C-alpha positions as CSV (number, residue, x, y, z in Angstrom):
1,X,-23.5,-13.9,-7.1
2,X,-25.9,-12.0,-4.9
3,X,-25.4,-8.7,-3.1
4,X,-24.3,-10.5,0.0
5,X,-21.6,-12.4,-1.9
6,X,-20.3,-9.1,-3.4
7,X,-20.2,-7.4,0.0
8,X,-18.3,-10.4,1.5
9,X,-15.7,-10.2,-1.3
10,X,-15.3,-6.4,-0.8
11,X,-14.9,-6.8,2.9
12,X,-12.3,-9.5,2.5
13,X,-10.3,-7.5,-0.1
14,X,-10.4,-4.4,2.2
15,X,-9.2,-6.5,5.2
16,X,-6.3,-7.9,3.1
17,X,-5.2,-4.5,1.9
18,X,-5.4,-2.9,5.3
19,X,-3.3,-5.8,6.7
20,X,-0.7,-5.4,3.9
21,X,-0.5,-1.6,4.5
22,X,0.2,-2.2,8.2
23,X,2.8,-4.9,7.7
24,X,4.8,-3.3,4.9
25,X,6.8,-0.1,4.2
26,X,8.4,1.7,1.3
27,X,12.0,2.4,0.6
28,X,12.7,5.5,-1.4
29,X,14.8,4.8,-4.5
30,X,16.1,8.4,-4.4
31,X,17.3,8.8,-0.8
32,X,16.9,5.2,0.7
33,X,14.5,6.6,3.4
34,X,12.1,3.9,4.8
35,X,8.5,5.1,5.4
36,X,4.9,3.9,5.8
37,X,1.7,5.3,4.3
38,X,-1.8,5.3,5.7
39,X,-4.2,2.5,4.9
40,X,-6.4,4.8,2.9
41,X,-3.5,6.1,0.9
42,X,-2.4,2.5,0.3
43,X,-5.9,1.5,-0.9
44,X,-6.7,4.5,-3.1
45,X,-3.3,5.3,-4.6
46,X,-2.3,4.5,-8.2
47,X,-0.8,1.1,-8.5
48,X,0.6,-1.3,-11.1
49,X,0.9,-4.9,-10.1
50,X,2.5,-5.0,-6.7
51,X,4.0,-1.5,-6.9
52,X,2.2,1.6,-5.6
53,X,2.8,5.2,-6.2
54,X,4.2,6.7,-3.0
55,X,5.9,10.1,-2.2
56,X,8.8,10.0,0.1
57,X,8.3,12.3,3.1
58,X,12.1,12.8,3.4
59,X,13.0,14.0,-0.1
60,X,9.6,14.5,-1.8
61,X,10.3,12.1,-4.7
62,X,7.2,10.4,-5.9
63,X,7.5,7.1,-7.8
64,X,6.1,3.6,-8.2
65,X,7.6,1.6,-5.3
66,X,7.2,-2.0,-4.3
67,X,6.2,-2.5,-0.6
68,X,8.8,-4.2,1.5
69,X,7.8,-6.5,4.4
70,X,8.4,-5.1,7.9
71,X,11.0,-7.0,10.0
72,X,8.7,-7.4,13.0
């Protein structure tokens, strides 16, 4: 695979992650607060499988949370 192929793959993965960050939210397991994170936070945060580390802006609890699809 040449440099162009690698760049194309990186751009596609970036676009998918940005789309996913804009169409999902997190629900805090501690206080049930629903919240969104920025695309950059979504991309560069610690993650395991589909779960990502997020900190609830309501109660401050940080944990691995699975993104939930937005209703709209």
